[in-house]
DORO-116989 format. One line per field, with one value per residue: residue number from 1; residue in three letters; x, y, z of N, C-alpha, C in turn. Coordinates in Angstrom, 3 decimals, decimal comma. Layout:
num = [NUM / ...] $
residuo = [ALA / ...] $
npx = [X / ...] $
npy = [Y / ...] $
npz = [Z / ...] $
capx = [X / ...] $
capy = [Y / ...] $
capz = [Z / ...] $
cpx = [X / ...] $
cpy = [Y / ...] $
cpz = [Z / ...] $
***
This chain:
num = [1 / 2 / 3 / 4 / 5 / 6 / 7 / 8 / 9 / 10 / 11 / 12 / 13 / 14 / 15 / 16 / 17 / 18 / 19 / 20 / 21 / 22 / 23 / 24 / 25 / 26 / 27 / 28 / 29 / 30 / 31 / 32 / 33 / 34 / 35 / 36 / 37 / 38 / 39 / 40 / 41 / 42 / 43 / 44 / 45 / 46 / 47 / 48 / 49 / 50 / 51 / 52 / 53 / 54 / 55 / 56 / 57 / 58 / 59 / 60 / 61 / 62 / 63 / 64 / 65 / 66 / 67 / 68 / 69 / 70 / 71 / 72 / 73 / 74 / 75 / 76 / 77 / 78 / 79 / 80 / 81 / 82 / 83 / 84 / 85 / 86 / 87 / 88 / 89 / 90 / 91 / 92 / 93 / 94 / 95 / 96 / 97 / 98 / 99 / 100 / 101 / 102 / 103 / 104 / 105 / 106 / 107 / 108 / 109 / 110 / 111 / 112 / 113 / 114 / 115 / 116 / 117 / 118 / 119 / 120 / 121 / 122 / 123 / 124 / 125 / 126 / 127 / 128 / 129 / 130 / 131 / 132 / 133 / 134 / 135 / 136 / 137 / 138 / 139 / 140 / 141 / 142 / 143 / 144 / 145 / 146 / 147 / 148 / 149 / 150 / 151 / 152 / 153 / 154 / 155 / 156 / 157 / 158 / 159 / 160 / 161 / 162 / 163 / 164 / 165 / 166 / 167 / 168 / 169 / 170 / 171 / 172 / 173 / 174 / 175 / 176 / 177 / 178 / 179 / 180 / 181 / 182 / 183 / 184 / 185 / 186 / 187 / 188 / 189 / 190 / 191 / 192 / 193 / 194 / 195 / 196 / 197 / 198 / 199 / 200 / 201 / 202 / 203 / 204 / 205] $
residuo = [UNK / UNK / UNK / UNK / UNK / UNK / UNK / UNK / UNK / UNK / UNK / UNK / UNK / UNK / UNK / UNK / UNK / UNK / UNK / UNK / UNK / UNK / UNK / UNK / UNK / UNK / UNK / UNK / UNK / UNK / UNK / UNK / UNK / UNK / UNK / UNK / UNK / UNK / UNK / UNK / UNK / UNK / UNK / UNK / UNK / UNK / UNK / UNK / UNK / UNK / UNK / UNK / UNK / UNK / UNK / UNK / UNK / UNK / UNK / UNK / UNK / UNK / UNK / UNK / UNK / UNK / UNK / UNK / UNK / UNK / UNK / UNK / UNK / UNK / UNK / UNK / UNK / UNK / UNK / UNK / UNK / UNK / UNK / UNK / UNK / UNK / UNK / UNK / UNK / UNK / UNK / UNK / UNK / UNK / UNK / UNK / UNK / UNK / UNK / UNK / UNK / UNK / UNK / UNK / UNK / UNK / UNK / UNK / UNK / UNK / UNK / UNK / UNK / UNK / UNK / UNK / UNK / UNK / UNK / UNK / UNK / UNK / UNK / UNK / UNK / UNK / UNK / UNK / UNK / UNK / UNK / UNK / UNK / UNK / UNK / UNK / UNK / UNK / UNK / UNK / UNK / UNK / UNK / UNK / UNK / UNK / UNK / UNK / UNK / UNK / UNK / UNK / UNK / UNK / UNK / UNK / UNK / UNK / UNK / UNK / UNK / UNK / UNK / UNK / UNK / UNK / UNK / UNK / UNK / UNK / UNK / UNK / UNK / UNK / UNK / UNK / UNK / UNK / UNK / UNK / UNK / UNK / UNK / UNK / UNK / UNK / UNK / UNK / UNK / UNK / UNK / UNK / UNK / UNK / UNK / UNK / UNK / UNK / UNK / UNK / UNK / UNK / UNK / UNK / UNK] $
npx = [66,787 / 68,308 / 69,579 / 70,981 / 72,406 / 73,140 / 75,796 / 77,409 / 80,374 / 83,922 / 86,204 / 84,467 / 82,697 / 84,022 / 85,133 / 83,615 / 81,292 / 80,272 / 80,056 / 78,229 / 76,018 / 75,600 / 74,791 / 72,421 / 70,937 / 70,585 / 69,024 / 66,757 / 65,932 / 65,291 / 63,060 / 61,134 / 60,000 / 58,582 / 55,839 / 53,035 / 51,184 / 52,588 / 53,528 / 55,768 / 57,803 / 59,462 / 58,257 / 56,787 / 58,666 / 61,130 / 63,101 / 63,249 / 64,654 / 66,857 / 69,407 / 72,060 / 74,995 / 77,149 / 80,161 / 81,317 / 79,994 / 78,355 / 77,516 / 78,672 / 79,159 / 76,631 / 74,285 / 71,136 / 67,672 / 65,199 / 65,901 / 67,548 / 70,703 / 72,994 / 75,674 / 78,388 / 81,303 / 82,768 / 85,709 / 87,162 / 90,144 / 90,848 / 91,600 / 94,002 / 95,839 / 98,985 / 101,499 / 104,080 / 105,806 / 105,156 / 106,819 / 105,635 / 104,364 / 106,490 / 107,457 / 105,597 / 104,673 / 105,908 / 104,907 / 102,147 / 98,610 / 98,045 / 100,001 / 101,744 / 101,889 / 99,608 / 97,661 / 98,219 / 97,422 / 94,673 / 93,965 / 94,435 / 92,440 / 90,169 / 89,802 / 89,015 / 91,030 / 94,619 / 95,395 / 96,654 / 97,340 / 96,797 / 94,111 / 91,369 / 89,636 / 91,206 / 93,391 / 93,008 / 94,447 / 95,953 / 97,241 / 95,154 / 92,915 / 89,876 / 89,426 / 89,439 / 89,172 / 87,050 / 84,821 / 82,130 / 82,895 / 81,992 / 82,091 / 84,700 / 85,727 / 88,559 / 89,803 / 92,712 / 94,986 / 97,728 / 99,466 / 98,877 / 99,482 / 98,870 / 99,192 / 100,907 / 99,941 / 97,335 / 97,781 / 98,916 / 96,761 / 94,919 / 96,372 / 96,498 / 93,813 / 93,332 / 95,069 / 93,644 / 91,821 / 89,749 / 87,283 / 88,485 / 88,861 / 90,978 / 91,362 / 93,654 / 94,756 / 97,108 / 98,060 / 96,733 / 95,765 / 95,188 / 91,734 / 90,860 / 88,476 / 86,876 / 88,039 / 88,262 / 85,703 / 84,577 / 86,505 / 88,237 / 89,349 / 87,699 / 85,084 / 85,428 / 85,901 / 83,417 / 81,933 / 83,311 / 82,705 / 79,953 / 79,919 / 81,083 / 79,138 / 77,002 / 78,134 / 78,568 / 76,172] $
npy = [99,836 / 101,294 / 100,671 / 102,402 / 102,179 / 103,802 / 103,631 / 102,752 / 104,422 / 104,094 / 105,850 / 105,584 / 103,481 / 100,622 / 98,308 / 95,046 / 96,727 / 98,384 / 96,527 / 94,765 / 96,469 / 96,780 / 94,217 / 94,103 / 95,958 / 94,575 / 92,488 / 93,970 / 94,707 / 92,163 / 91,660 / 93,260 / 91,903 / 89,799 / 89,796 / 90,083 / 92,124 / 94,216 / 97,576 / 98,509 / 100,205 / 98,678 / 96,356 / 96,717 / 97,706 / 96,458 / 93,478 / 90,591 / 88,386 / 89,108 / 90,372 / 92,442 / 92,874 / 95,271 / 95,882 / 95,178 / 92,414 / 89,897 / 87,812 / 85,555 / 83,929 / 83,674 / 83,813 / 84,112 / 83,433 / 84,368 / 86,412 / 86,349 / 86,447 / 87,565 / 85,568 / 86,975 / 89,029 / 92,162 / 93,852 / 96,898 / 98,328 / 97,351 / 97,927 / 96,295 / 94,894 / 94,045 / 92,408 / 92,804 / 95,003 / 95,451 / 95,659 / 97,664 / 99,123 / 100,133 / 101,874 / 103,879 / 107,276 / 109,638 / 112,211 / 112,118 / 111,576 / 108,950 / 107,553 / 105,085 / 105,605 / 107,112 / 105,203 / 103,241 / 104,570 / 104,795 / 102,090 / 101,437 / 102,951 / 101,748 / 99,272 / 97,557 / 96,634 / 96,681 / 95,448 / 95,608 / 94,349 / 91,778 / 91,270 / 89,494 / 90,871 / 92,847 / 91,539 / 89,216 / 86,993 / 86,227 / 84,667 / 84,571 / 84,491 / 83,497 / 80,161 / 79,689 / 77,446 / 75,588 / 77,108 / 78,560 / 80,683 / 83,472 / 84,362 / 86,616 / 90,008 / 91,846 / 94,985 / 96,637 / 99,192 / 100,660 / 102,478 / 102,268 / 101,944 / 99,483 / 97,765 / 95,460 / 93,743 / 93,308 / 91,928 / 89,589 / 88,593 / 88,013 / 86,019 / 84,091 / 83,308 / 82,335 / 80,204 / 78,496 / 77,618 / 79,345 / 81,434 / 84,155 / 87,422 / 90,010 / 93,536 / 95,794 / 98,997 / 100,952 / 103,664 / 104,694 / 105,609 / 104,561 / 104,171 / 105,736 / 106,060 / 107,306 / 109,818 / 110,879 / 110,626 / 111,225 / 110,876 / 109,544 / 106,870 / 106,053 / 106,091 / 104,241 / 102,017 / 101,639 / 100,785 / 98,416 / 96,976 / 96,697 / 95,010 / 92,751 / 92,021 / 91,349 / 89,228 / 87,276 / 86,782] $
npz = [86,622 / 89,365 / 92,517 / 95,038 / 97,900 / 101,061 / 103,497 / 106,600 / 107,755 / 108,237 / 110,461 / 112,603 / 112,368 / 111,942 / 109,361 / 109,309 / 108,921 / 106,808 / 104,729 / 105,837 / 105,881 / 103,162 / 102,472 / 103,957 / 102,519 / 100,122 / 101,033 / 101,624 / 99,034 / 98,135 / 99,769 / 98,628 / 96,559 / 97,523 / 98,028 / 96,008 / 96,181 / 97,147 / 97,957 / 96,812 / 94,427 / 92,923 / 92,124 / 89,745 / 88,030 / 87,957 / 87,398 / 89,177 / 88,405 / 87,057 / 88,310 / 89,236 / 91,112 / 92,438 / 94,083 / 97,480 / 99,119 / 101,169 / 99,581 / 98,424 / 100,587 / 101,750 / 99,970 / 98,146 / 97,966 / 96,779 / 94,944 / 91,803 / 91,541 / 89,243 / 88,113 / 88,331 / 88,837 / 89,391 / 89,808 / 90,429 / 90,376 / 93,127 / 96,620 / 97,981 / 100,692 / 102,301 / 104,272 / 103,391 / 101,189 / 97,706 / 94,492 / 92,890 / 94,847 / 96,302 / 94,445 / 94,374 / 94,219 / 96,532 / 97,021 / 96,373 / 96,162 / 96,078 / 97,523 / 99,518 / 102,235 / 102,785 / 102,112 / 104,030 / 106,334 / 105,819 / 105,785 / 108,473 / 109,670 / 108,731 / 109,916 / 112,952 / 114,567 / 114,581 / 111,799 / 109,381 / 106,269 / 107,099 / 107,607 / 106,238 / 104,516 / 103,500 / 102,471 / 100,369 / 99,643 / 101,764 / 104,823 / 106,642 / 105,133 / 103,392 / 102,227 / 98,913 / 97,398 / 97,607 / 97,229 / 95,492 / 93,048 / 91,133 / 87,566 / 86,848 / 86,436 / 86,493 / 86,994 / 86,275 / 86,972 / 85,380 / 86,640 / 89,254 / 92,735 / 93,771 / 91,695 / 91,183 / 93,118 / 92,271 / 89,883 / 90,934 / 92,345 / 90,294 / 88,945 / 90,957 / 91,210 / 88,625 / 88,717 / 90,307 / 88,568 / 88,031 / 86,380 / 85,148 / 83,988 / 82,845 / 82,702 / 81,635 / 82,143 / 81,185 / 81,594 / 83,799 / 87,223 / 90,657 / 91,420 / 89,249 / 87,900 / 89,727 / 90,201 / 87,653 / 86,083 / 83,590 / 81,730 / 78,830 / 79,216 / 81,364 / 80,295 / 78,254 / 79,800 / 81,018 / 78,792 / 78,329 / 80,628 / 80,315 / 78,077 / 79,216 / 81,098 / 79,406 / 77,984 / 79,932 / 81,115] $
capx = [66,569 / 69,535 / 69,421 / 72,282 / 72,241 / 74,188 / 76,342 / 78,221 / 81,760 / 85,002 / 86,606 / 83,440 / 82,124 / 85,029 / 84,688 / 82,787 / 80,006 / 79,801 / 79,679 / 76,978 / 74,957 / 75,337 / 74,000 / 71,088 / 70,253 / 70,172 / 67,891 / 65,595 / 65,484 / 64,644 / 61,754 / 60,183 / 59,392 / 57,972 / 54,383 / 52,592 / 50,417 / 53,473 / 53,468 / 57,081 / 57,886 / 60,285 / 57,407 / 56,362 / 59,715 / 62,375 / 62,997 / 64,028 / 65,418 / 68,061 / 69,939 / 73,516 / 75,487 / 78,484 / 80,667 / 81,632 / 78,917 / 78,576 / 76,698 / 79,376 / 79,001 / 75,253 / 73,359 / 69,768 / 66,756 / 64,183 / 66,553 / 68,504 / 71,881 / 73,785 / 76,951 / 79,575 / 81,872 / 83,630 / 86,554 / 87,834 / 91,322 / 90,606 / 92,699 / 94,456 / 97,005 / 99,841 / 102,519 / 105,293 / 105,625 / 105,466 / 107,659 / 104,834 / 104,096 / 107,732 / 107,648 / 104,534 / 105,215 / 105,730 / 104,062 / 100,953 / 97,482 / 98,043 / 101,205 / 101,436 / 101,681 / 98,181 / 96,896 / 98,403 / 96,561 / 93,290 / 93,784 / 94,344 / 91,151 / 89,054 / 89,656 / 88,916 / 92,327 / 95,743 / 95,570 / 97,089 / 97,976 / 96,412 / 92,660 / 90,974 / 89,002 / 92,261 / 94,348 / 92,275 / 95,368 / 96,786 / 97,112 / 93,866 / 91,846 / 89,001 / 89,916 / 88,595 / 89,201 / 85,764 / 83,762 / 81,680 / 83,223 / 81,432 / 83,001 / 85,220 / 86,463 / 89,400 / 90,341 / 94,020 / 95,567 / 99,171 / 100,200 / 98,323 / 100,434 / 98,483 / 99,263 / 101,495 / 99,044 / 96,204 / 98,255 / 99,085 / 95,411 / 94,378 / 97,101 / 96,112 / 92,490 / 93,483 / 95,719 / 92,606 / 90,901 / 88,599 / 87,026 / 88,880 / 89,308 / 91,625 / 91,488 / 94,797 / 94,813 / 98,491 / 98,361 / 95,819 / 96,113 / 94,168 / 90,425 / 90,795 / 87,075 / 86,304 / 88,595 / 88,030 / 84,638 / 84,233 / 87,677 / 88,097 / 89,507 / 86,536 / 83,939 / 85,745 / 85,745 / 81,974 / 81,551 / 83,890 / 81,929 / 78,672 / 80,175 / 81,337 / 77,842 / 76,226 / 78,788 / 78,555 / 74,816] $
capy = [100,354 / 101,275 / 100,872 / 102,842 / 102,386 / 104,403 / 102,656 / 103,338 / 104,654 / 104,082 / 104,965 / 105,411 / 102,145 / 99,869 / 97,144 / 94,920 / 97,416 / 98,820 / 95,336 / 94,295 / 97,367 / 96,460 / 92,982 / 94,475 / 96,609 / 93,531 / 91,803 / 94,854 / 94,525 / 90,848 / 91,736 / 93,996 / 90,995 / 88,650 / 89,873 / 90,715 / 93,331 / 95,161 / 98,945 / 98,864 / 100,559 / 97,698 / 95,284 / 96,998 / 98,309 / 95,697 / 92,031 / 89,903 / 87,298 / 89,673 / 91,293 / 92,557 / 93,506 / 95,861 / 96,216 / 94,055 / 91,905 / 88,535 / 86,920 / 84,286 / 83,119 / 83,514 / 83,510 / 84,588 / 82,558 / 85,063 / 87,108 / 85,598 / 87,287 / 87,109 / 85,043 / 87,666 / 89,950 / 93,155 / 94,567 / 98,016 / 98,737 / 97,141 / 98,288 / 95,139 / 95,142 / 92,904 / 92,748 / 93,196 / 95,884 / 94,964 / 96,588 / 98,828 / 99,924 / 100,839 / 102,918 / 104,883 / 108,621 / 110,104 / 113,400 / 111,771 / 111,126 / 107,491 / 106,955 / 104,005 / 106,129 / 107,446 / 103,965 / 102,600 / 105,295 / 104,412 / 100,715 / 101,457 / 103,541 / 100,906 / 98,057 / 97,787 / 96,332 / 96,926 / 94,211 / 95,956 / 93,248 / 90,471 / 91,102 / 88,860 / 91,835 / 93,639 / 90,658 / 87,981 / 85,874 / 86,087 / 83,471 / 84,599 / 84,621 / 82,368 / 79,193 / 79,793 / 76,198 / 74,892 / 78,119 / 78,903 / 82,065 / 83,786 / 84,916 / 87,863 / 90,982 / 92,633 / 96,159 / 96,970 / 100,435 / 100,483 / 103,361 / 102,063 / 101,370 / 98,090 / 97,086 / 94,127 / 92,932 / 92,923 / 90,877 / 88,362 / 88,118 / 87,402 / 84,778 / 83,112 / 82,783 / 81,520 / 78,974 / 77,640 / 77,257 / 80,246 / 82,207 / 85,530 / 88,250 / 91,219 / 94,699 / 96,578 / 100,355 / 101,250 / 105,028 / 105,172 / 105,436 / 103,963 / 104,845 / 106,761 / 106,292 / 108,213 / 111,157 / 111,360 / 109,757 / 111,555 / 110,701 / 108,501 / 105,532 / 105,716 / 105,777 / 102,974 / 100,949 / 101,394 / 99,962 / 97,085 / 96,311 / 96,321 / 93,830 / 91,626 / 91,621 / 90,688 / 87,979 / 86,297 / 86,619] $
capz = [87,968 / 90,169 / 93,952 / 95,546 / 99,341 / 101,860 / 104,453 / 107,656 / 107,364 / 109,231 / 111,560 / 113,631 / 112,173 / 111,190 / 108,606 / 108,108 / 109,044 / 105,499 / 103,966 / 106,441 / 105,423 / 101,759 / 102,455 / 104,435 / 101,397 / 99,176 / 101,659 / 101,446 / 97,650 / 98,108 / 100,435 / 97,802 / 95,581 / 98,196 / 98,003 / 94,775 / 96,471 / 97,808 / 97,444 / 96,297 / 93,011 / 92,232 / 91,605 / 88,379 / 87,212 / 87,984 / 87,195 / 90,212 / 87,809 / 86,438 / 89,310 / 89,240 / 92,335 / 92,337 / 95,407 / 98,357 / 99,965 / 101,665 / 98,768 / 98,208 / 101,784 / 102,195 / 98,893 / 98,289 / 97,253 / 95,995 / 93,845 / 91,000 / 91,370 / 88,102 / 88,598 / 87,859 / 89,810 / 88,763 / 90,759 / 89,776 / 91,158 / 94,566 / 97,532 / 98,743 / 101,520 / 102,613 / 105,259 / 102,699 / 100,045 / 96,373 / 93,729 / 92,481 / 96,046 / 96,622 / 93,442 / 94,455 / 94,459 / 97,912 / 96,983 / 95,606 / 96,971 / 96,045 / 98,082 / 100,445 / 103,586 / 102,876 / 102,103 / 105,331 / 107,267 / 105,540 / 106,250 / 109,932 / 110,046 / 108,283 / 110,708 / 114,391 / 115,146 / 113,683 / 111,036 / 108,037 / 105,561 / 107,637 / 107,591 / 104,968 / 103,618 / 102,884 / 101,815 / 100,048 / 99,416 / 102,945 / 105,661 / 107,347 / 104,152 / 103,118 / 101,251 / 97,724 / 96,642 / 97,626 / 97,202 / 94,151 / 92,707 / 89,814 / 86,565 / 87,382 / 85,638 / 87,389 / 86,308 / 86,827 / 86,461 / 85,258 / 87,549 / 90,589 / 93,679 / 94,000 / 90,403 / 91,316 / 93,952 / 91,416 / 88,971 / 91,717 / 92,672 / 89,080 / 88,696 / 91,976 / 90,855 / 87,423 / 89,137 / 90,877 / 87,498 / 88,032 / 85,167 / 85,465 / 82,869 / 83,356 / 81,837 / 82,081 / 81,611 / 81,551 / 82,015 / 84,839 / 88,625 / 91,518 / 91,477 / 88,208 / 87,527 / 90,720 / 90,058 / 86,281 / 85,558 / 82,209 / 80,868 / 77,818 / 79,800 / 82,193 / 79,431 / 77,580 / 80,787 / 81,152 / 77,641 / 78,524 / 81,677 / 79,699 / 77,245 / 80,114 / 81,662 / 78,352 / 77,611 / 81,015 / 81,655] $
cpx = [67,865 / 69,182 / 70,805 / 72,165 / 73,412 / 74,693 / 77,209 / 79,694 / 82,705 / 85,552 / 85,549 / 82,824 / 83,085 / 84,396 / 84,585 / 81,443 / 79,440 / 79,332 / 78,386 / 75,807 / 74,592 / 74,486 / 72,570 / 70,283 / 69,766 / 69,001 / 66,621 / 65,039 / 64,751 / 63,235 / 60,701 / 59,457 / 58,668 / 56,459 / 53,924 / 51,817 / 51,268 / 53,362 / 54,796 / 57,041 / 58,701 / 59,451 / 57,105 / 57,480 / 61,006 / 62,104 / 63,856 / 64,871 / 66,670 / 68,591 / 71,463 / 73,941 / 76,905 / 78,940 / 80,886 / 80,434 / 79,257 / 77,819 / 77,358 / 79,166 / 77,544 / 74,300 / 71,960 / 68,859 / 65,820 / 64,774 / 67,496 / 69,679 / 72,720 / 75,187 / 78,158 / 80,030 / 82,840 / 84,388 / 87,328 / 88,911 / 91,102 / 91,837 / 93,028 / 95,701 / 97,817 / 100,908 / 103,817 / 104,952 / 105,938 / 106,315 / 106,867 / 104,500 / 105,330 / 107,987 / 106,615 / 105,115 / 104,909 / 104,775 / 102,830 / 99,859 / 97,482 / 99,333 / 100,834 / 101,264 / 100,206 / 97,326 / 97,023 / 97,516 / 95,106 / 93,006 / 93,610 / 93,005 / 89,986 / 88,782 / 89,739 / 90,243 / 93,413 / 96,073 / 95,989 / 97,841 / 97,575 / 94,909 / 92,227 / 90,265 / 90,031 / 93,223 / 93,690 / 93,159 / 96,263 / 96,488 / 95,783 / 92,669 / 91,039 / 89,619 / 88,962 / 88,422 / 87,819 / 84,577 / 83,419 / 81,921 / 82,710 / 82,500 / 83,423 / 85,908 / 87,244 / 90,043 / 91,616 / 94,528 / 97,081 / 99,985 / 99,655 / 99,396 / 100,144 / 98,579 / 99,774 / 100,597 / 97,832 / 96,597 / 98,398 / 97,733 / 94,783 / 95,057 / 96,725 / 94,760 / 92,562 / 94,141 / 94,766 / 91,588 / 89,673 / 88,513 / 87,273 / 89,379 / 89,884 / 91,650 / 92,611 / 94,808 / 96,131 / 98,695 / 97,551 / 96,311 / 94,955 / 92,908 / 90,293 / 89,361 / 86,381 / 86,758 / 88,368 / 86,956 / 84,280 / 85,404 / 87,437 / 88,306 / 88,304 / 85,339 / 84,173 / 85,573 / 84,280 / 81,492 / 82,091 / 83,121 / 80,589 / 78,837 / 80,386 / 80,025 / 77,027 / 76,810 / 78,657 / 77,172 / 74,094] $
cpy = [100,211 / 101,560 / 101,184 / 103,153 / 103,139 / 103,350 / 103,390 / 103,391 / 104,501 / 105,505 / 104,775 / 104,022 / 101,326 / 98,749 / 95,936 / 95,633 / 97,816 / 97,640 / 94,735 / 95,156 / 97,089 / 95,198 / 93,246 / 95,137 / 95,590 / 92,734 / 92,644 / 94,724 / 93,199 / 90,918 / 92,418 / 93,093 / 89,818 / 88,637 / 90,664 / 92,010 / 94,375 / 96,535 / 99,379 / 99,172 / 99,535 / 96,608 / 95,486 / 97,502 / 97,500 / 94,205 / 91,312 / 88,754 / 87,788 / 90,770 / 91,257 / 93,330 / 94,011 / 96,269 / 94,969 / 93,673 / 90,492 / 87,510 / 85,570 / 83,360 / 82,749 / 83,086 / 84,014 / 83,711 / 83,282 / 85,743 / 86,175 / 86,524 / 86,734 / 86,726 / 85,727 / 88,667 / 90,877 / 93,910 / 95,646 / 98,555 / 98,568 / 97,472 / 97,092 / 95,504 / 93,873 / 93,367 / 93,219 / 94,038 / 95,151 / 96,020 / 97,839 / 99,715 / 100,727 / 101,994 / 104,033 / 106,223 / 109,081 / 111,288 / 113,179 / 111,327 / 109,614 / 106,884 / 105,987 / 104,480 / 106,502 / 106,191 / 103,234 / 103,247 / 104,901 / 102,987 / 100,669 / 101,997 / 102,615 / 99,735 / 98,354 / 97,555 / 96,607 / 95,640 / 94,500 / 94,783 / 91,869 / 90,227 / 90,525 / 89,801 / 92,691 / 92,787 / 89,314 / 86,779 / 85,616 / 84,843 / 83,412 / 84,602 / 83,334 / 81,445 / 79,174 / 78,456 / 75,560 / 75,865 / 78,435 / 80,390 / 82,358 / 84,211 / 86,309 / 88,696 / 91,855 / 93,749 / 96,594 / 98,246 / 100,334 / 101,319 / 103,295 / 101,459 / 99,895 / 97,230 / 95,649 / 93,194 / 92,457 / 91,801 / 89,554 / 87,752 / 87,403 / 86,063 / 83,693 / 82,487 / 81,912 / 80,188 / 77,986 / 77,209 / 78,139 / 81,017 / 83,678 / 86,225 / 89,541 / 92,297 / 95,560 / 97,916 / 100,970 / 102,648 / 105,549 / 104,847 / 104,788 / 104,822 / 105,944 / 107,056 / 107,240 / 109,643 / 111,741 / 110,510 / 110,021 / 111,402 / 109,572 / 107,103 / 105,113 / 105,335 / 104,483 / 101,804 / 100,616 / 100,501 / 98,540 / 96,301 / 95,859 / 95,067 / 92,590 / 91,108 / 90,839 / 89,300 / 86,893 / 86,056 / 85,468] $
cpz = [88,755 / 91,623 / 94,517 / 97,035 / 99,957 / 102,842 / 105,468 / 107,250 / 108,551 / 109,355 / 112,646 / 113,577 / 111,318 / 110,364 / 109,531 / 108,166 / 107,681 / 104,650 / 104,525 / 105,978 / 103,970 / 101,649 / 102,947 / 103,321 / 100,374 / 99,743 / 101,550 / 100,033 / 97,519 / 98,683 / 99,573 / 96,800 / 96,220 / 98,078 / 96,779 / 95,020 / 97,193 / 97,164 / 96,823 / 94,806 / 92,229 / 91,569 / 90,126 / 87,475 / 87,152 / 87,857 / 88,227 / 89,672 / 87,091 / 87,357 / 89,274 / 90,483 / 92,092 / 93,724 / 96,242 / 99,210 / 100,410 / 100,824 / 98,543 / 99,395 / 102,041 / 101,093 / 99,192 / 97,441 / 96,311 / 94,772 / 93,115 / 90,698 / 90,222 / 88,563 / 87,965 / 88,912 / 89,088 / 89,847 / 90,011 / 90,712 / 92,661 / 95,402 / 98,407 / 99,543 / 101,716 / 103,597 / 104,615 / 101,468 / 98,735 / 95,656 / 93,352 / 93,675 / 96,445 / 95,662 / 93,536 / 94,885 / 95,879 / 97,952 / 96,121 / 96,560 / 97,094 / 96,598 / 99,201 / 101,880 / 103,799 / 102,934 / 103,443 / 106,380 / 107,078 / 105,992 / 107,763 / 110,407 / 109,714 / 109,205 / 112,190 / 115,094 / 114,112 / 112,926 / 109,599 / 107,400 / 106,030 / 107,558 / 106,245 / 104,004 / 102,894 / 102,069 / 101,511 / 99,797 / 100,618 / 103,749 / 106,403 / 106,410 / 104,003 / 102,067 / 100,059 / 97,000 / 96,528 / 97,631 / 95,763 / 93,900 / 91,310 / 88,822 / 87,011 / 86,309 / 86,617 / 86,576 / 87,019 / 86,161 / 86,486 / 86,222 / 88,979 / 91,494 / 93,928 / 92,737 / 90,528 / 92,123 / 93,153 / 90,464 / 89,706 / 92,059 / 91,477 / 88,807 / 89,697 / 91,645 / 89,603 / 87,755 / 89,776 / 89,826 / 87,434 / 86,722 / 85,481 / 84,203 / 83,434 / 82,286 / 82,409 / 81,361 / 82,071 / 82,143 / 83,185 / 86,240 / 89,386 / 91,540 / 90,434 / 87,788 / 88,499 / 90,492 / 88,667 / 85,608 / 84,092 / 81,248 / 79,873 / 78,383 / 80,643 / 81,348 / 78,659 / 78,531 / 81,003 / 80,017 / 77,792 / 79,574 / 81,122 / 78,842 / 78,098 / 80,700 / 80,636 / 78,056 / 78,671 / 81,581 / 80,956] $
***
């Protein structure tokens, strides 16, 4: 059973509105299992003890009692920002959809204030970010594209988590660009990645 909620979009609704909506959707799923006589179709077709969440939510901070969220996290070419350019960002093609000027514009539209590179949602390793040292972080799979402008930032993120002793696995697809699964969902790398994600879920569940 797949629950795919909609959510508010920036710039009319800056972040964290979309993440709040995602958490509200998970709370709705939780409510469907509270009463056995519920009219919800989830009661007879889904298992509340085996729940997987994809995307950004506040589960690490909040947690849920009724649902048993599987302790794993999958990040596919996340868009991280920073105040200083990395080497891979400087190399990003100017005449490309994935150039940093476009990303800077999107960052500015996503947040209520001009916090490009400073907002903890954009820069998880920045000075304003949450301290991961004392937070329970699930097993993670980070997908890195070799031709992604954020390539260097992804590698630094993985190394930072490993330095904290976290269980992090990385999949590197050298010839791919940012969000390649969105633009070419039927390509061989995309289908191979789906199989890799399935293996990761089975291995860590």
